[in-house]
Each structure stands twice: as C-alpha cells, then as structure tokens.
C-alpha positions in Angstrom: 101.3 126.6 113.7 100.7 123.0 112.5 98.4 123.9 109.5 99.9 122.1 106.5 99.1 118.6 105.1 101.5 115.8 106.2 102.2 113.3 103.4 103.2 109.9 104.9 105.7 107.3 103.9 104.0 103.9 104.2 105.5 100.8 105.9 105.0 97.4 104.3 104.4 94.0 105.7 105.3 90.8 103.7 103.1 87.9 104.8 102.5 84.6 103.1 99.0 85.6 101.8 100.1 88.8 100.1 100.0 89.7 96.4 101.7 92.0 93.9 99.4 95.0 93.7 100.9 97.2 96.4 104.5 96.9 95.3 104.7 95.4 91.8 107.7 93.2 91.5 108.0 92.7 95.3 106.0 89.6 96.1 104.4 88.9 98.4 103.5 92.3 99.7 100.5 91.8 102.0 100.0 95.2 103.7 100.8 98.8 103.3 100.5 100.7 106.6 99.6 104.0 105.2 98.5 105.8 108.4 100.5 104.4 111.3 102.1 106.0 114.4 105.4 104.7 113.1 105.1 106.2 109.6 107.5 109.0 108.8 106.5 112.4 107.3 107.7 112.6 103.8 108.6 116.3 103.4 108.4 119.8 104.9 109.3 121.1 108.2 108.6 117.8 110.0 110.2 115.5 107.4 111.6 112.4 109.1 109.5 112.6 112.2 107.0 109.9 112.9 103.4 110.5 113.5 103.9 109.3 117.1 106.7 111.8 117.6 104.7 114.6 116.2 101.6 113.7 118.3 103.7 113.7 121.4 105.1 117.1 120.5 102.0 118.9 119.1 99.1 117.1 121.0 95.7 118.5 120.2 97.2 120.7 117.4 97.7 117.5 115.4 95.2 115.2 116.9 92.2 117.4 117.7 90.1 117.8 120.8 88.1 114.6 120.4 91.0 112.4 119.6 93.1 113.8 122.5 90.2 113.3 124.9 90.0 109.6 124.0 93.6 108.5 123.7 95.8 111.4 124.8 98.9 111.9 122.6 98.7 108.3 121.3 97.8 108.4 117.6 94.4 106.7 117.7 94.0 105.1 114.3 95.8 102.7 112.0 95.0 102.5 108.3 96.2 99.7 106.0 95.8 98.5 102.4 95.6 94.7 102.2 96.3 92.7 99.0 94.8 89.3 99.5 96.2 86.7 97.1 95.2 83.8 99.5 92.9 83.5 102.5 94.0 85.4 105.6 93.8 83.5 108.9 90.4 83.2 110.5 90.8 85.6 113.4 89.1 87.8 116.0 90.1 90.9 118.0 89.5 92.0 121.6 87.5 95.1 122.6 89.1 97.8 124.8 88.3 96.1 128.2 89.4 92.7 126.9 92.7 94.1 125.5 93.6 95.5 128.9 92.6 92.2 130.7 94.5 90.0 128.3 97.5 92.1 127.2 97.9 94.7 130.1 97.3 98.4 130.8 97.7 100.8 127.9 96.4 98.4 125.3 93.5 99.1 123.0 90.9 96.8 121.3 90.5 96.5 117.6 87.2 97.5 116.0 87.7 98.0 112.3 86.0 98.6 108.9 86.9 97.4 105.4 86.3 99.1 102.1 86.7 96.9 99.1 88.8 98.6 96.4 89.0 95.7 94.0 87.4 92.2 94.1 87.7 89.2 91.8 84.5 87.7 90.5 82.7 85.8 93.3 85.1 87.1 95.9 84.1 86.2 99.4 85.1 86.8 103.0 84.0 85.4 106.4 82.0 87.8 108.6 80.9 86.0 111.7 79.3 82.6 112.5 76.2 81.0 111.1 72.9 81.8 112.9 72.3 79.5 115.9 76.0 78.9 116.7 76.2 78.6 120.5 79.2 79.3 122.7 79.5 75.6 123.3 79.5 74.8 119.5 82.0 77.6 118.9 84.4 76.2 121.4 84.1 72.7 120.0 84.7 73.6 116.3 87.4 76.1 117.2 89.4 73.4 119.1 88.8 70.6 116.5 89.6 72.7 113.5 86.2 72.5 111.8 85.2 76.2 112.4 85.1 77.1 108.7 82.1 74.7 108.3 80.1 77.0 110.8 81.4 80.4 109.5 79.2 82.9 107.7 80.5 83.6 104.1 79.7 86.9 102.5 80.1 87.7 98.8 81.5 91.2 98.2 82.3 93.5 95.3 84.3 96.7 94.7 82.7 99.6 96.6 81.3 97.6 99.5 82.0 98.6 103.1 81.9 96.2 106.0 82.0 97.3 109.6 83.6 94.7 111.8 83.2 95.2 115.6 85.6 93.6 118.0 84.5 90.1 118.9 83.4 89.2 115.3 85.2 86.2 113.8 86.3 87.0 110.3 88.7 86.5 107.4 89.4 88.2 104.1 89.5 85.9 101.0 91.5 85.7 97.8 91.2 88.3 95.1 90.4 91.2 97.4 92.2 94.5 97.6 91.0 96.2 100.8 91.3 99.5 102.7 91.1 98.9 106.4 90.7 101.5 109.2 91.0 100.4 112.8 91.8 101.4 116.3 95.5 101.9 116.9 95.9 98.2 117.9 97.2 95.1 116.1 96.0 92.5 118.6 95.0 89.6 116.4 94.0 86.2 117.8 94.2 83.5 115.1 91.4 80.9 115.2 92.3 78.9 112.1 95.0 79.2 109.4 93.9 77.0 106.5 96.3 74.2 107.3 99.4 76.4 107.2 102.1 75.1 109.7 102.4 77.1 112.9 105.6 79.2 113.2 106.9 81.5 116.0 105.3 84.4 114.2 102.1 82.7 113.1 100.6 80.8 116.0 97.0 80.0 116.8 95.5 81.7 119.9 92.5 79.4 120.8 92.1 80.3 124.4 92.3 84.1 123.8 90.0 83.7 120.8 87.4 82.0 122.9 87.7 84.7 125.6 86.8 87.5 123.2 84.6 85.9 120.5 80.9 86.7 120.2 79.2 83.7 118.4 76.2 85.8 117.6 78.2 88.6 115.9 77.9 88.9 112.1 78.7 91.7 109.7 77.1 92.7 106.4 78.3 94.5 103.2 76.9 98.0 102.3 77.3 99.2 98.7 78.7 102.6 97.9 76.0 105.3 98.1 75.3 107.7 95.3 77.4 110.9 95.3 77.2 114.3 93.8 80.4 115.8 92.4 82.4 117.2 95.3 80.1 115.9 98.0 81.4 113.4 100.6 79.5 110.3 101.3 79.4 108.6 104.7 80.4 104.9 104.6 80.3 104.1 108.3 80.8 105.6 111.8 81.3 104.2 115.2 82.7 105.5 118.6 86.3 105.1 117.3 86.2 106.5 113.7 84.2 107.9 110.8 84.9 106.8 107.2 83.8 108.8 104.2 84.3 108.6 100.4 85.5 111.7 98.7 84.7 111.9 95.0 85.2 114.7 92.5 85.6 115.4 88.8 85.2 119.2 88.6 84.1 120.6 91.9 86.6 120.9 94.8 85.6 119.1 98.1 85.3 121.7 100.9 86.1 120.2 104.3 86.7 121.3 107.9 88.4 119.5 110.9 86.7 122.1 113.3 89.7 121.4 115.5 88.0 118.2 116.6 90.1 115.5 114.8 92.8 115.1 112.2 91.7 113.9 108.8 93.6 111.1 107.0 93.0 111.0 103.2 94.1 108.1 101.0 93.6 108.3 97.3 92.1 105.2 95.6 91.8 106.4 92.0 93.1 109.4 90.1 95.0 112.3 91.7 93.9 115.0 94.2 95.4 118.3 95.4 94.9 119.2 99.0 95.1 122.9 99.9 95.3 123.9 103.6 96.0 127.3 105.2 99.7 126.5 105.6 100.5 124.3 102.6 99.6 122.1 99.7 100.2 118.5 98.5 99.2 116.4 95.5 98.4 112.7 96.1 98.3 109.9 93.6 96.8 106.4 93.9 97.5 104.8 97.3 99.2 107.9 98.6 98.1 109.4 102.0 98.3 112.6 103.9 97.2 113.5 107.4 95.5 116.9 107.8 96.2 118.3 111.3 93.2 119.3 113.3 94.6 122.8 113.6 94.1 123.3 109.8 90.3 123.7 110.3 89.0 124.6 106.8 90.7 123.1 103.8 89.8 121.8 100.3 90.6 118.8 98.1 90.7 119.7 94.4 90.6 117.2 91.5 93.8 117.0 89.4 92.0 114.3 87.5 88.7 112.7 88.5 89.5 111.1 91.8 88.1 108.9 94.6 89.6 109.0 98.1 88.8 107.8 101.6 88.8 110.1 104.5 88.8 109.0 108.1 89.1 110.6 111.5 88.0 110.3 115.1 84.2 110.7 115.8 
C-alpha cells in the first residue's frame, strides 16, 4: 500500500531575473520546482520514479478521489519557490477553456496563489490593472508598451498571501522570495518584459494575452492569520487547490487526507518530522514531501519550531 511520505528532489530553473537564495553560489537561480510531475522521489521503494510515473501506476492511491475525478492520473498541481532579484515579466495566464482553445486538447489553465516568504522593505508586485481600465485601453497600452503606467501596484510583506485567478495581469517585483502553487500548467503569456530583448525563449505574446486578459481583474494581499500551536491556518482555497500554513513549536499537527487528495508539504522555517502509517521523513527548510492520499491519518511533529505550507486538491 502507498502509505509512506515521498520526499521529492526539486528541479531548478535559471532565468535572468533569479537570485542566490535557492542555491547559494549558483546565480541566477530563479525557480525551484518543488512539487512537479517531473520531480523524482528521493528515497524508499519508489526512489527514482517521477511523480508522473507514480501517478500513472497508483492512480487514486497517490492522488485521491477528488484529484483523480478532476484530472485523472495527471498530477494536478505545480509548486514553485521563486527568488526574484529583478522584475519578472508582466504576464497573464489562460483559464481551462482558453488553454484548450489556444493550446489544444489536454491543456490546463493556470490559476495560482503566492505566499510571500521574504520581502525587501517596500517590495511591490503588480496585481491587475488600475480601476476603470477598459478592454480598448488595455489593448492600446499592451501594444504600445506603456502598460506599466496603467497597472495596479501592490505593496507586500512576508506572510502575505495573494490569490491570482487566471486572466489577471501580474508581475512579481525585486526583493521577493515567494512560494507559488498553481494548476499543473506553465502556460505564460508575456505582456511586457521591462525592455529586455526578445529571444527565442523569451518572447512577448500580445495577441494571446489580449485573448485571455480580464482588465477588471485585480488581486489583494491577505496577512497571515493568527495560529495556535499545532493548528493549521487556511490561507486560500479555490476549485483547484487549498493552501494552509502549518506551524508548531511543541504540539504535533494532526492531519488526514481522508483519501480525497494527496497533501504536499514544504517547510519554510525550522525542521519538521512527518509520520505516516507506512513511514517517516524529516524535512528541513525548502524541502518537500508528498503525502499520498492513501495515508489518511498522519502527523507532523516539530523537530525545531517550524512553519510549513500544505497544499492539495479541494
């Protein structure tokens, strides 16, 4: 039975805007893909297998009834850590219907959420367009390169969570270290890239951006709620995922997949020990494990005081 935690080996992406916090000494490292269908399992009976391979082999045992009902054996979520030393491109993502229409059958949209791990003083991001921006104005400023003058800036700090539905124009700014959970899709349409020259791997996608953008869409930042020791706190939920903060100093955190969805746990601070019916694993900062849906009841114990994010399918 698949009832042990699966620690994952992250994959890294080196983009021009990356920093040095994810892999010190290896600059620029922009993204760590810590929960990804291509990630390999680090140890145990399934060591070397990817999440995609295990999902195809184990189905609901790994994914859970809710996840399986939505995306079959496709692993449904992608979780990244992003180290933003410079502005990311101003971009927008399609929803499910738009992804199929623009990219073909079998593609998914990209609704996502961010949790700010670290933020420089006065760090900002872009989260939609200013009030009153019409579709006509949006097309004009997108095509003439003045869109940043009409974009909505949002100041954020560590602990903030921002839910970003598909169709919302957005960009992460310098000085941010961010956890991102999203649908298992990486369709990104670039609207503006801060004067960087276009390359074969960094092109603008104006027509597709216009097809999926919602000029009225904006997002807001929600501060971290108060938590009792060992009690999870809900950060956001949508039809695609649920995101919670786990925090403990003394009390273990008691959790249960109920067979409905896997849980993916990424430690942000400290160290945590995960105990399931079939095995145990200790995670340090930025390490991740997937708890198969078949585990049902399990617990997360503090090795030191820790904070971790847990996500799964709603």
